[in-house]
N, CA, C and O of each residue as an XYZ file, in Angstrom:
236
protein
N     114.310    142.471    132.178
C     115.226    143.177    131.300
C     116.328    143.794    132.161
O     116.038    144.483    133.139
N     117.575    143.552    131.808
C     118.673    144.101    132.601
C     118.717    145.632    132.516
O     118.455    146.224    131.469
N     119.051    146.242    133.637
C     119.132    147.700    133.702
C     120.179    148.217    132.719
O     119.983    149.264    132.102
N     121.275    147.499    132.569
C     122.334    147.931    131.656
C     121.823    148.023    130.219
O     122.193    148.948    129.496
N     120.985    147.086    129.796
C     120.436    147.112    128.434
C     119.515    148.311    128.245
O     119.532    148.957    127.198
N     118.715    148.602    129.262
C     117.815    149.755    129.187
C     118.621    151.041    129.083
O     118.339    151.889    128.237
N     119.626    151.186    129.944
C     120.428    152.406    129.939
C     121.237    152.549    128.653
O     121.368    153.656    128.130
N     121.773    151.461    128.141
C     122.548    151.525    126.907
C     121.689    151.991    125.739
O     122.100    152.864    124.974
N     120.514    151.423    125.600
C     119.616    151.831    124.521
C     119.211    153.292    124.679
O     119.123    154.025    123.694
N     118.967    153.711    125.905
C     118.582    155.102    126.158
C     119.713    156.065    125.826
O     119.468    157.131    125.260
N     120.936    155.712    126.164
C     122.080    156.564    125.850
C     122.275    156.661    124.336
O     122.537    157.745    123.814
N     122.149    155.542    123.634
C     122.291    155.560    122.172
C     121.206    156.432    121.544
O     121.485    157.198    120.621
N     119.972    156.323    122.035
C     118.891    157.161    121.530
C     119.183    158.628    121.803
O     118.971    159.476    120.937
N     119.667    158.930    122.997
C     120.010    160.309    123.349
C     121.110    160.876    122.478
O     121.037    162.033    122.065
N     122.126    160.081    122.194
C     123.225    160.532    121.332
C     122.713    160.810    119.922
O     123.093    161.807    119.307
N     121.848    159.929    119.406
C     121.284    160.141    118.083
C     120.492    161.451    118.044
O     120.626    162.231    117.101
N     119.672    161.691    119.063
C     118.872    162.917    119.100
C     119.763    164.153    119.206
O     119.473    165.182    118.596
N     120.849    164.055    119.982
C     121.765    165.183    120.109
C     122.438    165.490    118.773
O     122.599    166.657    118.415
N     122.829    164.457    118.038
C     123.431    164.669    116.718
C     122.417    165.275    115.754
O     122.757    166.156    114.965
N     121.185    164.808    115.814
C     120.130    165.352    114.962
C     119.913    166.832    115.269
O     119.737    167.646    114.362
N     119.927    167.171    116.559
C     119.752    168.571    116.943
C     120.898    169.431    116.413
O     120.689    170.581    116.024
N     122.102    168.874    116.398
C     123.236    169.609    115.862
C     123.081    169.925    114.388
O     123.564    170.954    113.916
N     122.416    169.053    113.663
C     122.163    169.284    112.241
C     121.021    170.281    112.045
O     121.062    171.107    111.133
N     120.004    170.200    112.901
C     118.816    171.041    112.762
C     119.056    172.463    113.274
O     118.433    173.404    112.783
N     119.943    172.632    114.247
C     120.146    173.936    114.875
C     120.477    175.062    113.904
O     119.925    176.153    114.053
N     121.341    174.860    112.926
C     121.604    175.978    112.007
C     120.361    176.467    111.273
O     120.287    177.627    110.868
N     119.397    175.587    111.105
C     118.165    175.983    110.423
C     117.283    176.817    111.343
O     116.685    177.802    110.908
N     117.201    176.430    112.603
C     116.291    177.114    113.523
C     116.909    178.355    114.158
O     116.274    179.410    114.176
N     118.113    178.258    114.673
C     118.782    179.359    115.379
C     117.907    179.970    116.470
O     118.101    181.129    116.837
N     116.961    179.217    116.985
C     116.070    179.723    118.024
C     116.715    179.662    119.412
O     116.434    180.500    120.269
N     117.572    178.675    119.626
C     118.215    178.497    120.921
C     119.711    178.341    120.727
O     120.192    178.107    119.618
N     120.439    178.474    121.829
C     121.880    178.215    121.774
C     122.095    176.737    121.462
O     121.286    175.892    121.848
N     123.182    176.429    120.766
C     123.459    175.058    120.336
C     123.506    174.095    121.512
O     122.941    173.005    121.421
N     124.148    174.448    122.594
C     124.272    173.537    123.736
C     122.923    173.271    124.374
O     122.699    172.182    124.903
N     122.016    174.242    124.336
C     120.674    174.038    124.884
C     119.898    173.058    124.022
O     119.232    172.164    124.543
N     119.977    173.216    122.719
C     119.273    172.323    121.792
C     119.792    170.896    121.934
O     119.010    169.948    121.992
N     121.121    170.748    121.991
C     121.707    169.411    122.122
C     121.334    168.789    123.462
O     120.993    167.607    123.517
N     121.391    169.556    124.531
C     121.018    169.042    125.850
C     119.558    168.629    125.926
O     119.241    167.568    126.464
N     118.672    169.450    125.395
C     117.249    169.118    125.394
C     116.960    167.893    124.538
O     116.146    167.047    124.911
N     117.619    167.797    123.400
C     117.405    166.643    122.529
C     117.885    165.362    123.198
O     117.220    164.330    123.121
N     119.038    165.428    123.855
C     119.545    164.247    124.551
C     118.596    163.845    125.675
O     118.249    162.671    125.803
N     118.175    164.806    126.485
C     117.268    164.508    127.592
C     115.953    163.940    127.081
O     115.411    163.001    127.664
N     115.444    164.500    126.003
C     114.186    164.023    125.434
C     114.328    162.599    124.901
O     113.484    161.745    125.174
N     115.373    162.348    124.156
C     115.581    161.007    123.610
C     115.835    159.979    124.694
O     115.304    158.870    124.634
N     116.647    160.336    125.693
C     116.969    159.427    126.779
C     115.723    159.062    127.578
O     115.437    157.883    127.785
N     114.984    160.075    128.026
C     113.811    159.796    128.856
C     112.691    159.148    128.054
O     111.969    158.297    128.575
N     112.539    159.544    126.783
C     111.505    158.931    125.952
C     111.762    157.456    125.724
O     110.846    156.640    125.820
N     112.993    157.112    125.425
C     113.341    155.713    125.221
C     113.209    154.914    126.511
O     112.694    153.796    126.513
N     113.677    155.496    127.601
C     113.585    154.833    128.896
C     112.128    154.580    129.276
O     111.778    153.484    129.712
N     111.293    155.577    129.112
C     109.866    155.442    129.430
C     109.224    154.359    128.564
O     108.493    153.509    129.073
N     109.493    154.387    127.271
C     108.884    153.412    126.361
C     109.306    151.993    126.710
O     108.481    151.079    126.707
N     110.573    151.805    127.008
C     111.046    150.455    127.347
C     110.420    149.961    128.638
O     110.028    148.798    128.739
N     110.324    150.836    129.620
C     109.758    150.414    130.895
C     108.258    150.135    130.788
O     107.749    149.194    131.397
N     107.561    150.957    130.014
C     106.120    150.766    129.865
C     105.820    149.527    129.030
O     104.943    148.737    129.380
N     106.537    149.358    127.941
C     106.269    148.231    127.055
C     106.945    146.943    127.503
O     106.573    145.849    127.076
N     107.941    147.087    128.369
C     108.708    145.929    128.876
C     109.239    145.086    127.733
O     109.193    143.856    127.763
N     109.750    145.786    126.714
C     110.287    145.120    125.540
C     111.770    144.848    125.731
O     112.504    145.714    126.208
N     112.215    143.659    125.363
C     113.630    143.339    125.466
C     114.376    143.880    124.273
O     113.864    143.883    123.153
N     115.621    144.350    124.522
C     116.439    144.881    123.419
C     117.401    143.814    122.949
O     118.183    144.050    122.028
């Protein structure tokens, strides 16, 4: 699997999670918006990257 495909899918997943956090943040107000968006992006990016590498699934 090409590294570019893995990174592209991970970035798209991270962006989706960051947008989701932006929608959820007004409900929670537990953390600053930038912290929630950053954590969501990092979580989505690393989760997708880990899953692709472990499963060795082609995108």
